[in-house]
Structures are given as C-alpha cells and as structure tokens.
C-alpha positions in Angstrom: -2.1 18.1 7.3 -2.6 16.9 10.9 -0.7 13.9 12.3 -1.0 12.2 15.7 2.3 10.5 16.5 2.1 7.8 19.2 5.5 7.5 20.9 8.0 10.3 21.6 11.2 8.2 21.5 13.9 8.9 19.0 11.9 7.8 16.0 8.8 9.7 17.1 10.7 12.8 18.0 12.7 13.1 14.7 9.6 12.2 12.6 7.6 14.9 14.4 10.4 17.4 13.9 10.5 16.7 10.2 6.7 17.0 9.9 6.7 20.3 11.7 9.6 21.6 9.5 7.5 20.6 6.5 4.7 22.8 7.7 2.4 20.1 9.1 0.5 20.1 12.4 1.5 17.4 14.9 0.5 16.1 18.2 2.7 13.6 20.0 1.4 11.2 22.7 4.1 10.3 25.1 3.5 8.6 28.5 6.8 9.3 30.1 6.6 12.7 31.8 10.3 13.5 31.5 10.5 12.6 27.9 7.4 14.7 27.2 8.9 17.7 28.9 12.1 17.3 26.8 10.0 17.2 23.6 8.1 20.3 24.7 11.4 22.2 25.3 12.7 21.2 21.9 9.6 21.4 19.7 7.0 23.4 21.6 3.5 22.6 22.7 3.0 19.6 20.4 3.1 16.9 23.0 0.6 15.4 25.5 1.7 13.4 28.5 -0.7 10.5 28.0 -0.7 6.8 27.0 -1.4 6.4 23.3 -3.1 3.0 23.8 -6.0 4.6 25.6 -9.1 5.7 23.7 -9.6 8.8 25.7 -6.1 10.0 25.2 -6.5 9.5 21.4 -9.7 11.5 21.4 -8.1 14.3 23.4 -5.2 14.4 20.8 -7.7 14.7 18.0 -7.2 11.3 16.3 -10.7 11.6 14.9 -9.7 14.5 12.7 -6.1 13.4 12.0 -5.0 12.7 8.4 -3.0 9.8 9.9 -2.2 8.2 13.2 1.4 7.0 13.3 2.4 4.5 16.0 6.2 4.4 16.4 6.8 3.0 19.9 9.4 0.3 20.3 6.7 -2.3 21.2 5.0 -4.0 18.4 2.0 -5.2 20.5 1.5 -1.6 21.7 1.7 -0.2 18.2 -0.9 -2.7 17.1 -3.3 -1.8 19.9 -2.8 1.9 19.2 -3.7 1.5 15.5 -6.7 -0.7 16.2 -8.1 1.8 18.7 -7.5 4.7 16.3 -9.4 2.9 13.6 -12.3 1.5 15.6 -12.7 4.1 18.4 -11.6 7.3 16.6 -12.5 6.3 13.0 -9.1 7.5 12.0 -8.8 7.9 8.2 -5.4 6.3 8.0 -3.1 4.4 10.5 0.6 3.6 10.1 2.5 1.3 12.4 6.2 0.8 13.0 7.0 -2.9 13.1 10.2 -3.8 14.9 10.0 -7.5 14.1 9.4 -8.0 10.4 7.7 -11.4 11.2 4.9 -9.4 12.9 3.9 -7.6 9.7 1.5 -10.3 8.6 -0.4 -9.9 11.9 -0.7 -6.2 11.4 -2.0 -6.7 7.9 -4.4 -9.4 8.9 -5.9 -7.0 11.5 -6.5 -4.2 9.1 -3.6 -1.9 9.7 -3.3 0.3 6.6 0.5 0.5 6.4 3.5 -1.0 8.2 7.1 0.1 8.2 9.9 -2.2 9.2 13.3 -0.6 9.4 14.8 -4.1 9.8 13.3 -5.2 6.5 14.3 -2.0 4.7 17.9 -2.2 5.9 18.2 -5.9 5.0 17.0 -5.1 1.5 19.5 -2.3 1.0 22.4 -4.5 2.4 21.5 -7.5 0.2 21.2 -5.4 -2.9 24.8 -4.2 -2.4 26.2 -7.8 -2.0 28.1 -9.2 -5.0 26.0 -12.3 -4.9 22.9 -10.5 -5.9 20.0 -8.9 -4.1 16.8 -10.1 -2.5 14.6 -7.2 -1.7 11.0 -7.4 -0.3 9.5 -4.4 -2.0 6.2 -4.0 -0.3 3.3 -5.9 1.3 0.1 -6.1 -0.8 -2.8 -4.2 0.8 -5.5 -6.3 2.3 -3.7 -9.7 1.9 -0.9 -11.8 3.4 1.1 -11.4 0.3 4.1 -9.4 -0.6 6.1 -8.3 -3.7 9.8 -9.4 -3.8 12.5 -8.4 -6.2 15.5 -10.7 -6.5 18.6 -10.9 -8.8 19.7 -14.2 -10.1 23.3 -14.6 -9.0 26.1 -16.9 -10.2 26.3 -20.4 -8.5 22.8 -20.2 -7.0 20.0 -22.7 -7.4 18.1 -20.3 -9.8 20.9 -19.7 -12.2 20.4 -21.7 -15.5 17.2 -23.4 -14.2 13.7 -23.1 -15.6 11.1 -21.2 -13.6 9.0 -24.3 -13.1 11.9 -26.2 -11.6 12.4 -23.8 -8.6 9.4 -25.3 -6.7 8.0 -21.9 -5.8 4.4 -23.1 -6.3 4.8 -25.4 -3.3 5.0 -22.3 -1.1 2.2 -20.5 -2.8 4.6 -18.2 -4.6 5.1 -17.4 -8.3 7.4 -15.3 -10.5 5.3 -12.6 -12.2 7.9 -11.3 -14.5 11.6 -11.2 -15.5 13.7 -8.1 -16.3 16.6 -9.0 -18.6 18.8 -6.4 -20.1 16.2 -3.7 -19.6 13.4 -5.8 -21.2 10.4 -7.4 -19.4 9.8 -11.1 -20.1 6.8 -13.2 -19.3 7.7 -16.0 -16.8 6.5 -19.3 -18.1 7.3 -22.6 -16.4 9.8 -23.5 -19.1 11.5 -20.1 -19.2 15.2 -20.5 -18.2 16.7 -18.0 -15.8 20.0 -16.3 -16.5 22.6 -14.8 -14.2 21.8 -11.1 -13.9 18.0 -11.6 -14.4 15.8 -9.6 -11.9 12.7 -11.5 -11.0 9.5 -10.1 -9.5 8.0 -12.7 -7.1 4.5 -12.7 -5.6 4.8 -14.6 -2.3 2.9 -15.2 0.9 4.7 -13.1 3.6 5.1 -16.3 5.7 7.0 -18.0 2.8 9.6 -15.3 2.3 12.4 -17.5 3.8 11.4 -20.4 1.6 11.5 -18.3 -1.5 14.9 -17.0 -0.5 16.3 -20.5 -0.2 14.8 -21.6 -3.5 16.5 -18.7 -5.3 19.8 -18.5 -3.4 20.2 -21.8 -1.5 
C-alpha cells in the first residue's frame, strides 16, 4: 500500500518507519529542510522538502494514488487543511488526521475527514479505565455525524449507582444509554432499569456533550 505522511516530526517519522518496516511504500512531506535531510539519512529517499498544505506539493507526492493521506503535524488547523486539500484537490481515497486537541474532533468530522486520532483522548481513556473509581472511555466517533460511542463503568458512590436510567437526565444532552453489560450479559436499557455498581454502560452521545455525560455518571 502507498501512504503519504504529512509532517516529519517524531510522530510522522516513527509512523513512516513502522510502515516501511511492514513493507509499505511511503512518501513524507516535511517543510523543514534540516528535518527532511535527517529523515532521508535515516529512512532513505522517502521524503520531500515541501509544505503539505499546498496542492502542488500533494500532487507531486502522489496523493492522488495514495491509499491514505495521513496528516500528523502538531497543528490541528494545518492538519485539517491538509486533509481537505487531499480530498478535494487530489481526490484521495482516504484521509486520516492527528487531532492534538480532542475538542477539535467534532470540527474535523463535520468537514468530512474520514478518521481522526487523538492521543490525548486515548491516553485519558486508558488512565480512567485503570482508576479504582471506574472508567469512562470514549470508544470512537461515529462516522458522518457529531456523535460518539462511550463506555463507562458504574462506580460506587457516584450519581449513577443505584439510580434508574431515566433519572440520569442524559436525554437533556441528546445522549442515551444503548445497553448495559452486567456480569457478562447484555441488558436492554429502559428508563426504569436500575443501574448497579460494576455495570458497564454503552452511551451514544453528541461529542460536544461528553463532559455533561461524564458529570451525570460520575458527578
């Protein structure tokens, strides 16, 4: 497969290195000449000294034939422009964007970016799942919408423990519990279904309401 990686920083460098080691073809777009020279010394002739947010540079890198264009600079606005150019100018089959601020994911989705990756969101999810008070883990954004899927565990001494689903007030935020996993079994979540400590709930929520959902479940 052929990938165009926009940004040759640490993320772009190590991602490209892993793709090359897996047998894929890669072209990196890096505007900093010194950094591009370093990449060439380490990885070979897989880098162009060019700005990835320019249509001509993308065409020269072969974005039009790439299986995916991956924007991984440290600037969310730049990553968004890169992905939009790749889709509109190069007709790239698939675009993937690194999102440094999780709050920007809703903007990327609204503007048609196929996939977003937020290391901040992933790390927070991992950390919270390890906390003794239970986990709150945004699993994934739902394609083509401003919605996301959240998994949360009902913890002791939290607003959700012992309360009925309908009493949590999630509907006010446009969110709902789609199912409950209790002792390995899946239960339907009705308004009068009481939640127990240890239950894992699957929540469909607007991305913008994530903080409200967290407060409703954990206080």
